N, C-alpha and C positions, 0 to 999 in steps of 0.2 A: 504494500500500500504506500509506504513512504517513497519507494522507488518511482512509482507512478506519479506521485505528487511532484517529486524532484524533476522528473523528465518534463512534465508540463511547465514547471517554472523555468527550467533551462531553455525551453523552447519559446519563452517570452509570453506565455499565457498569464495574464494578470487577473482574470476573472476568478471568483471564489471557486475553489475545488473542494468538494465535500466527499469524503470517503466514509462510507457506512458499512457495517458488518452484517446486515441482514436486510431482507426484502421489506420486512415490517418497518424497520427504522427508515429505510429509503422512502417508502410510501408516506410515512408520517412527515418526513422532511419535505417532500414534494407538496403535500397538502397544505403545509404552513406557508408556502410561498405566496407572494403578492400576485394578484391577477396579471399585472403588467410585467412581471419579471419571471417568465418561464425560463428554465435552463436552456442553454445553447444546445446541449446534447446530454443524453443520459447513457451511461455505460454500466452494464450489469452483466450477470452471468446466468446461464441456464441452471446450474446447480447451486442452489441457495439454501441456507438453513431455514426451516419452518415453512417455506413456500417455494414452489419451483418457479423458475424464471418465466414460464409461459403464463402463470397466474399473475405474476407481477406485471407482465406486458398487458394482460387483459385489463388490469386495474389502471395502469397508466393511460392506456389508449381509450378508456371509457371516461376519462376526465377531460372535459372540453378545453381546459387551459393547456393540457399537455398533449392532446391528440396529434398536433403537428410537429412536436419535438422529435427529432431523430433519436432512435434508441439503438445503440450498438450492443449486441449480445455476444459476450465471449463464451466460447464453448470448446471443450476438448473432444466432443462427439459430433456426429453429423446432426444438424438440426432436424427436428420433426417438421417436415415441410407442410404437412396437413395442418398442424396446429399453428405454424408460423404464418401460413397464407392468409389467415384472418386479420392480420395486422398490417397497417400501412406505415411506411417510413421506419421499418425495422430491418436492421442489417446484422447478419451473423458473421462473426470473425473467429477464426481458429485462435484459441488462446495460446500465446507463445510461452516459452520458458522465460526465465528471468532475463536472459541475454537478449530476448526479442522485445522486451518492454519499450525501449527507446524508439524502435521502429514502429511499434503499435501506436505509441503516443503521436508520432509524426503523422501516421495515417489518419488518426482521429482529428488532429489539428488541420491538416491540409484537406482532408476529405469532407469534414463536417463543420468544424468550428469556424473556419475561415469563410464558409458560405453564408453564415448567418449574421 
């Protein structure tokens, strides 16, 4: 988690970067946000404690304030395309090892953050 934050900072991202340890915490944090300040991008995983990533996606995409926010889902497995197809603006990315984190952060910044 600290490596991810450091990579974003080293890439010049000054926006708040919030790292949370469960889907429930993530959803609570997202619900607390102001209507005018939706996140630029949400990065999550398929495999989460207490709730799977698909349920988290369903809850994020059912929130009118978050429906258009791109969600990047890290996974070590092939995504369930049937479940994933019900969501818009959701992208699955193979979860890298620690040495691949800087490249992943660059992909997120160049592919999604810089577009918004």
